C-alpha positions as CSV (number, residue, x, y, z in Angstrom):
1,G,13.8,-25.8,-8.1
2,L,10.4,-24.2,-8.0
3,K,11.3,-22.4,-4.8
4,R,14.1,-20.6,-6.6
5,R,13.8,-17.1,-8.1
6,F,12.4,-16.8,-11.5
7,V,15.7,-15.1,-12.4
8,Q,17.3,-18.5,-12.3
9,T,14.9,-20.0,-15.0
10,A,15.5,-20.3,-18.7
11,P,16.1,-16.8,-20.3
12,F,13.2,-17.0,-22.7
13,C,10.8,-18.0,-19.9
14,R,12.2,-15.2,-17.7
15,R,11.8,-12.6,-20.4
16,G,8.3,-13.7,-21.1
17,L,7.2,-13.4,-17.5
18,M,8.9,-10.1,-17.1
19,A,7.3,-8.7,-20.2
20,Q,3.9,-9.4,-18.8
21,G,4.7,-7.3,-15.8
22,L,4.3,-10.2,-13.6
23,W,4.8,-12.3,-10.7
24,R,8.5,-12.6,-10.2
25,G,10.8,-13.4,-7.3
26,L,10.5,-16.1,-4.6
27,V,7.5,-18.4,-4.7
28,P,6.4,-20.7,-1.9
29,S,5.1,-23.8,-3.8
30,A,4.8,-25.5,-7.2
31,A,1.0,-25.3,-6.8
32,L,1.2,-21.5,-6.6
33,V,3.4,-21.3,-9.6
34,L,0.9,-23.3,-11.6
35,A,-1.9,-21.2,-10.3
36,L,-0.3,-17.9,-11.3
37,L,0.6,-19.2,-14.8
38,A,-2.8,-20.8,-15.3
39,G,-4.5,-17.6,-14.2
40,R,-3.2,-15.9,-17.3
41,A,-5.4,-18.0,-19.6
42,D,-8.3,-15.6,-19.7
43,G,-6.9,-12.5,-21.3
44,G,-3.9,-12.6,-19.0
45,L,-6.0,-12.3,-15.8
46,I,-5.0,-13.7,-12.5
47,K,-7.5,-16.3,-11.3
48,G,-7.9,-19.0,-8.6
49,I,-8.2,-19.0,-4.8
50,L,-7.2,-15.6,-3.6
51,K,-5.7,-16.3,-0.1
52,P,-2.4,-18.1,-1.0
53,L,-1.4,-15.8,-3.8
54,R,1.9,-13.9,-3.5
55,R,3.4,-11.3,-5.7
56,G,7.1,-11.5,-6.5
57,L,8.8,-8.1,-6.2
58,N,11.8,-6.7,-8.0
59,D,14.0,-7.1,-5.0
60,G,13.4,-10.9,-4.8
61,T,10.9,-10.8,-1.9
62,A,7.4,-12.3,-2.2
63,M,4.5,-10.2,-0.9
64,P,1.0,-11.6,-0.1
65,V,-1.5,-10.3,-2.5
66,V,-4.1,-9.4,0.1
67,G,-3.3,-7.6,3.3
68,L,-5.3,-6.1,6.2
69,G,-5.4,-2.3,6.1
70,T,-5.3,-0.5,9.5
71,W,-5.9,3.2,8.6
72,K,-8.8,4.7,10.6
73,S,-9.0,1.5,12.7
74,K,-9.8,2.6,16.3
75,P,-7.2,1.7,18.9
76,K,-9.5,-0.6,20.8
77,D,-10.5,-2.5,17.7
78,V,-7.2,-2.9,15.8
79,E,-5.4,-5.4,18.0
80,N,-8.4,-7.8,17.8
81,S,-8.9,-7.3,14.1
82,V,-5.2,-8.0,13.3
83,F,-5.2,-11.1,15.5
84,H,-8.4,-12.4,13.9
85,A,-7.1,-11.7,10.4
86,I,-3.9,-13.7,11.0
87,C,-5.1,-16.4,13.3
88,H,-8.6,-17.1,12.0
89,A,-8.9,-15.6,8.4
90,G,-5.4,-16.6,7.2
91,Y,-4.0,-13.2,6.4
92,R,-0.2,-13.1,6.1
93,H,0.1,-9.4,5.3
94,I,-0.6,-6.4,7.6
95,D,-0.4,-2.8,6.3
96,A,0.4,-0.1,9.0
97,A,1.9,3.4,9.2
98,Q,3.4,5.7,11.7
99,V,0.7,8.4,11.2
100,Y,-2.2,5.9,11.8
101,M,-1.4,6.3,15.5
102,N,-2.2,2.6,16.2
103,Q,1.0,0.7,15.5
104,D,1.4,-0.4,19.1
105,E,-1.9,-2.3,18.9
106,V,-1.1,-3.5,15.4
107,G,2.1,-5.0,16.9
108,R,0.3,-6.5,19.8
109,G,-2.1,-8.3,17.4
110,I,0.8,-9.6,15.4
111,R,2.8,-10.8,18.4
112,R,-0.3,-12.3,20.0
113,A,-1.0,-14.4,16.9
114,V,2.6,-15.6,16.7
115,A,2.5,-16.5,20.4
116,T,-0.8,-18.4,20.2
117,A,0.1,-22.1,19.4
118,D,-3.3,-22.8,17.8
119,C,-2.7,-20.0,15.2
120,G,0.2,-22.0,13.8
121,V,2.0,-19.0,12.4
122,K,5.6,-17.8,12.7
123,R,6.7,-14.1,12.5
124,K,8.6,-14.8,9.3
125,E,5.4,-15.8,7.6
126,I,3.7,-12.5,8.2
127,W,4.5,-9.6,5.8
128,V,4.4,-6.3,7.8
129,T,4.4,-3.0,5.9
130,S,4.8,0.4,7.6
131,K,5.4,4.0,6.3
132,V,7.7,6.8,7.1
133,W,5.9,10.1,7.7
134,M,7.1,13.2,5.8
135,T,8.4,15.1,8.9
136,D,11.1,12.4,9.1
137,F,12.3,12.7,5.5
138,A,15.5,14.5,6.4
139,P,18.3,11.9,6.2
140,E,19.4,12.6,9.7
141,D,15.8,11.8,11.0
142,M,15.4,8.6,9.0
143,P,17.3,6.2,11.5
144,V,15.3,7.6,14.4
145,A,12.0,7.2,12.5
146,V,12.8,3.6,11.5
147,D,13.7,2.7,15.1
148,R,10.5,4.4,16.3
149,I,8.4,2.3,13.9
150,L,10.1,-0.9,15.1
151,R,9.6,0.1,18.7
152,E,5.9,0.9,18.3
153,L,5.3,-2.4,16.5
154,G,7.4,-4.3,18.9
155,L,9.3,-6.0,16.1
156,D,13.0,-6.5,15.2
157,Y,12.4,-5.8,11.6
158,V,9.6,-4.9,9.2
159,D,9.2,-6.5,5.8
160,Q,8.6,-3.3,4.0
161,L,8.9,0.5,4.6
162,L,7.4,3.1,2.3
163,L,7.8,6.8,1.9
164,H,4.2,7.8,2.7
165,W,3.8,10.8,0.4
166,P,6.2,12.5,-2.0
167,I,6.3,15.9,-0.2
168,P,8.9,16.5,2.5
169,Y,7.5,18.4,5.5
170,A,9.5,21.0,7.4
171,K,9.8,19.4,10.9
172,P,8.7,21.7,13.6
173,P,11.4,22.6,16.2
174,P,11.0,21.3,19.8
175,G,8.2,23.0,21.7
176,C,6.2,23.6,18.5
177,P,3.3,23.5,19.0
178,P,2.3,25.5,21.0
179,S,5.3,27.9,20.7
180,C,6.1,28.0,17.0
181,P,8.4,30.3,15.0
182,E,6.9,32.2,12.0
183,R,7.6,29.4,9.5
184,W,5.3,27.1,11.5
185,A,2.9,29.7,12.9
186,G,-0.2,27.8,11.9
187,T,0.9,24.4,13.4
188,D,-1.4,22.7,15.9
189,D,-0.3,19.1,15.1
190,I,3.4,18.2,15.1
191,L,2.9,15.7,12.2
192,R,1.2,18.4,10.0
193,P,3.3,21.5,10.3
194,R,1.6,24.6,8.8
195,G,2.4,28.2,8.1
196,A,0.3,31.2,9.2
197,D,-1.7,30.8,6.0
198,G,-2.8,27.3,7.1
199,N,-0.9,25.5,4.3
200,I,1.5,22.7,4.9
201,A,5.1,23.9,5.7
202,T,7.1,22.0,3.2
203,G,10.8,21.1,3.6
204,D,13.9,21.4,1.4
205,T,15.0,17.8,1.6
206,L,15.5,16.1,-1.8
207,L,13.6,12.9,-2.2
208,A,16.8,11.3,-3.5
209,D,18.5,12.0,-0.2
210,T,15.5,10.6,1.8
211,W,15.6,7.5,-0.4
212,L,19.3,7.0,0.2
213,A,18.7,7.1,3.9
214,L,15.9,4.5,3.5
215,E,18.3,2.3,1.5
216,A,20.7,2.4,4.5
217,A,17.9,1.0,6.8
218,K,17.5,-1.9,4.4
219,K,21.3,-2.5,4.4
220,A,21.2,-2.5,8.2
221,G,18.7,-5.3,8.1
222,K,15.9,-3.4,9.7
223,V,13.7,-3.7,6.6
224,R,13.6,-6.3,3.8
225,S,11.9,-4.3,1.1
226,I,11.5,-0.5,0.4
227,G,9.1,1.4,-1.6
228,V,6.9,4.5,-2.0
229,S,3.3,5.6,-1.7
230,N,1.4,8.2,-3.7
231,F,4.3,8.9,-6.0
232,N,4.1,9.7,-9.7
233,V,6.4,8.3,-12.3
234,E,8.8,11.3,-12.4
235,E,9.0,11.3,-8.6
236,I,10.0,7.6,-8.6
237,K,12.6,8.3,-11.3
238,S,14.1,11.1,-9.2
239,L,14.9,8.8,-6.3
240,A,18.0,7.5,-7.9
241,G,19.6,11.0,-7.8
242,G,21.9,9.9,-10.7
243,R,23.3,6.9,-8.8
244,P,23.6,3.9,-11.1
245,D,23.4,1.5,-8.1
246,A,20.3,3.1,-6.6
247,V,17.6,0.6,-5.4
248,M,14.4,0.7,-7.5
249,P,11.3,0.9,-5.3
250,A,9.6,-2.5,-4.9
251,V,6.1,-1.1,-4.7
252,N,4.1,2.1,-5.1
253,Q,1.0,2.1,-2.9
254,V,-1.8,4.3,-4.2
255,E,-5.5,4.8,-4.1
256,A,-7.2,2.3,-6.5
257,H,-10.6,0.8,-6.8
258,V,-13.3,0.2,-9.4
259,F,-14.1,3.9,-9.4
260,W,-10.5,5.0,-9.7
261,N,-8.8,2.2,-11.6
262,Q,-5.5,3.9,-12.2
263,A,-5.1,2.0,-15.6
264,S,-2.4,4.4,-16.9
265,L,-0.4,4.3,-13.7
266,L,-0.6,0.5,-13.6
267,D,1.0,0.4,-17.1
268,S,3.7,2.9,-16.1
269,M,4.6,0.9,-13.0
270,K,4.8,-2.3,-14.9
271,A,7.3,-0.7,-17.3
272,L,9.4,0.3,-14.2
273,T,9.0,-3.2,-12.7
274,V,7.4,-1.6,-9.6
275,A,4.5,-3.5,-8.2
276,V,1.3,-1.6,-7.3
277,V,-0.6,-1.8,-4.0
278,A,-4.1,-0.5,-3.8
279,Y,-5.2,1.3,-0.6
280,S,-9.0,1.9,-0.3
281,P,-9.7,-0.9,-2.8
282,L,-13.3,-0.8,-1.7
283,G,-13.5,2.9,-2.1
284,N,-13.3,3.3,1.7
285,P,-17.0,3.1,2.5
286,E,-16.5,4.1,6.1
287,L,-14.9,7.4,5.1
288,Y,-16.8,8.3,1.9
289,G,-20.1,6.6,2.5
290,E,-22.4,5.9,-0.5
291,N,-20.0,7.6,-2.9
292,S,-17.7,4.6,-2.5
293,G,-19.8,2.8,-5.1
294,M,-20.3,-0.6,-3.4
295,N,-24.0,-0.3,-4.0
296,S,-23.6,0.7,-7.6
297,A,-25.2,-1.5,-10.3
298,V,-21.8,-1.7,-12.0
299,V,-20.7,-3.8,-9.0
300,S,-23.9,-5.4,-7.8
301,D,-24.9,-6.8,-11.2
302,I,-21.7,-8.7,-11.6
303,A,-21.8,-9.8,-7.9
304,A,-25.2,-11.4,-8.6
305,E,-24.0,-13.0,-11.8
306,T,-20.8,-14.5,-10.2
307,G,-22.1,-15.3,-6.7
308,L,-19.5,-13.0,-5.2
309,M,-20.2,-10.3,-2.6
310,P,-19.8,-6.7,-3.9
311,A,-16.6,-6.2,-2.0
312,Q,-15.2,-9.3,-3.5
313,V,-16.0,-8.1,-7.0
314,M,-14.1,-4.9,-6.3
315,I,-11.1,-6.8,-4.9
316,N,-11.2,-9.3,-7.8
317,F,-11.2,-6.5,-10.3
318,L,-7.9,-5.2,-9.0
319,V,-6.1,-8.5,-8.2
320,A,-7.0,-10.0,-11.6
321,Q,-5.0,-7.2,-13.2
322,G,-2.0,-7.6,-11.0
323,W,-2.7,-5.3,-8.1
324,I,-1.9,-6.1,-4.4
325,V,-4.8,-4.9,-2.2
326,V,-5.0,-3.9,1.5
327,P,-8.8,-3.6,2.3
328,K,-9.5,-2.3,5.8
329,S,-12.1,-3.7,8.2
330,V,-12.4,-4.4,11.9
331,T,-15.5,-6.6,11.5
332,P,-14.5,-10.3,11.6
333,S,-17.0,-11.4,8.9
334,R,-15.9,-8.8,6.5
335,I,-12.2,-9.5,7.2
336,D,-13.0,-13.1,6.3
337,Q,-15.0,-12.2,3.2
338,N,-12.2,-10.0,1.8
339,I,-9.7,-12.9,1.5
340,N,-11.6,-16.2,1.4
341,F,-13.0,-16.5,-2.1
342,E,-12.2,-17.5,-5.6
343,L,-11.3,-15.0,-8.3
344,K,-14.1,-15.5,-10.8
345,L,-14.2,-12.3,-13.0
346,T,-13.6,-12.9,-16.7
347,S,-12.0,-10.5,-19.1
348,E,-15.5,-9.5,-20.2
349,H,-16.3,-8.6,-16.6
350,I,-13.1,-6.5,-16.2
351,A,-13.8,-4.7,-19.5
352,K,-17.4,-4.0,-18.5
353,I,-16.4,-2.5,-15.1
354,A,-13.6,-0.4,-16.7
355,R,-16.1,0.9,-19.3
356,D,-19.1,1.6,-17.1
357,A,-17.6,2.7,-13.7
358,P,-17.3,6.5,-13.4
359,Q,-13.9,7.6,-12.3
360,K,-13.0,10.0,-9.5
361,R,-10.1,10.1,-7.1
362,L,-11.1,10.3,-3.4
363,A,-7.8,11.1,-1.6
364,N,-6.0,14.2,-2.8
365,P,-4.7,16.3,0.1
366,K,-3.5,19.9,-0.6
367,N,0.0,19.2,0.7
368,R,2.2,20.7,-2.1
369,P,3.8,24.1,-1.7
370,G,1.2,26.9,-1.8
371,G,-1.7,24.6,-0.8
372,L,-1.8,22.8,-4.1
373,P,-3.1,19.2,-4.3
374,V,-0.8,16.3,-4.6
375,F,-2.4,15.1,-7.8
376,V,-3.6,17.1,-10.8
377,D,-6.3,14.9,-12.5
378,E,-8.6,17.8,-13.4
379,P,-8.8,21.6,-13.2
380,I,-7.4,22.7,-9.9
381,E,-9.9,23.8,-7.4
382,P,-9.4,27.0,-5.4
383,R,-6.7,26.7,-2.8
384,G,-7.7,26.0,0.7
385,V,-6.6,24.4,3.9
386,E,-6.9,20.6,3.8
387,P,-8.9,19.0,6.7
388,R,-6.7,17.5,9.3
389,G,-6.1,13.8,9.0
390,A,-7.1,13.6,5.3
391,E,-3.9,11.7,4.3
392,L,-4.0,7.9,4.0
């Protein structure tokens, strides 16, 4: 009975679990159920051994709480890092995207792990997420985009597909670049169409129409779970388009880390029963260097107190509050370190970090019409052309 969905449990228990924004859906073992429930003893925090934890989603699927991120992983590194993560470190969740331009190697790493007898893992045990890029948001382009993702990964299905950002792009016509009509006059990258002013050429597709096309991919069996990335609350609500039978996104993947903890968004997503996935949970030290904060005393002092590594403190901070995380690394020792540890932070640790860590968003591309940033967290800076490849 413990392998059944929580929706089949006693009503009072079900309501109690749902009210806490919590771990619903399919669960793999009685030990895991007990771990998740026991983990709420300290101020409602999730505790215990990190690696086996799964988060039940609103569509009945169960998503591993830690995944390997693959953004900015170099093509020659990513196959080996994915293989190591699955076969040697015990990861069962890989996060990919069309725009990362490395899905073929991600897929090879997954298939290699499945084909290696000593790894002892089956394809159905590995959660694979990918993301649809905004040039494919027109409903007629969605089936082609989904098939392209499956072909690049070399898989028959993916476990989850997300809409990557909430701004549809105007897809350049064939031959552009280099020969582009006026609307796309500044385009030098087919995935990032631009007008003559250098700003993104946005499209007219309604997000509700894009979402309906993604629902069709789920109905066709090409994806098990669908969600979004970098969406705000109103954009998520708009996806239904007035349809009472519309599918609620299972997740919203956003930037989150100690130094951008997204506390308000976390509460809003819990109210919608949408799980939250943190990209750049370590502040993305490779891209942002010292500003990522891994060397900050806010983190290092608690690391010294708990015996955790600084990266583990940052991951623990998020997971304890209900986040799913996808830290990126191609270094075997760091891949291991990011999943093989015990969640030790107390409610006092969480409160101290939330109080003392300065907050600043790192990823905010200027992709809205007119060159405006996606998010408005502070006074808008002067408009300008966003550097190529700034989107996660």
